N, C-alpha and C positions, 0 to 999 in steps of 0.2 A: 502554066506558071509552076516553077520548081518549088519544092518544100522550103528551101532556104529563102527564096524570094518572097514566098507567101508569109513566112515568119517575120521577115524584115518589114513587110508592108503592115502586118498585124501590129507589130511593136510601134510603127509609125502612127497608126490609128490610135493606139493607146496613149501615145505621147500627146496627140492632138486633144484627146478627151481630157487628159490630166491637166493640160494647159488651160482648157476651157473651165474646168472645175476650179482651178486656182484663181482664175479671174473672177469667179463667183464667190470667192472667200473661203474655199475649202482648202484643207491641208491634205496632201497625199501621204497616207501612213504606210502604205505598202503597194508595190507593183508586182504583179504576177505571184501573189501569195499562193504557195503550193502546199497541199497535203496529199496523203495517199488516196484521198477521195476525189480530188479535183484541184482546180486552180481558179482563183478570183483575179481578174485582170487588174482592178484597181480597188483599193480601200481608201476612202476619203472621209474626212470629218470636218464639220463646222461646229458651232456651239450647240446646235440642236440635233443634227443627224450624223449617223455613222453609215456611210453608203458603201455597199458592196456592189461594185459596178462591173457588169459584163459588157465588153466592147465587141461589137460585130461590125466588120468592115466588108463592104461589097462595092462592086463597080456601079451597080444600079439595083433598084428594087423591082425590076421588071418581072422576074420570075416569082419572087416572094419577098416580103419585107424582111430585113435582117433580123428583127426581133423574133421572127417565127422559128429561127434556129435554136432558140432557147426553149426546148421542149420540157416535158414533165421530168424526164430523167435528168437532164442538165440542171433544172431548178433544184431538184433534190440534192444533187452533188454540191451545188453552190451553197445550199442551206447548211449541209453538214460541215462543209469547209468553213463557213462563216461561224458556226458554233465553236469550231476548234480555234479560230482566230480570237473569238471573244474569251474563250477559256485561257488563252495565253496573255490576254490584255484586260484583266479584270478592272483596271482603273478607268477604262472607257465607259462613260455613263450615258452617252448620247443614244437617242432612239435609233435602233438599226432599221435599215430599209434596203431593199434590193432594187437596183436600177439597171436599165439596159441603155447603152449608148450605141446608136446606129451611126456608122460613118460611111457615107457614100462618096467614093472617089472615082469618078468616071475614067480618069486617065492615070490612075495609080497615085504615087506619092507627090501630088501637086497640091500643097496646102491651100492655094488660092481657089482651087476648084472643089475642095472637100466640103461636105455639108454634114453637120452633126445634128441628129435628132435624139434628144435625151428624154427617156421615159423614167420619171420618178415613180417609186412604188410600183414597179412593173409586175411584180408578183409577190 
């Protein structure tokens, strides 16, 4: 898979997760929020929580579950980037949490076959 194709597929997975969060009553505040330390795929909020969501897309979990790619180094970069987001948005008062969304798409960008596993408070 080429880098461009992989990027498009990743954005597609992020869109699926964003749509799922909106169905659950969340507002999407940012997509691909970027700092010099890293990137947060989705920042979503409802009345209670401010969710910093890392989206991992895989064809299958046969080798390892998608969440396993969020190692200690990645978690630290996400934490620092989330702190920067919070410093830029002091009006947000919801409880922050870090979530991981696993998207399994066995045949690529076919929404009918995609499956989302969403881990709240993943770390």
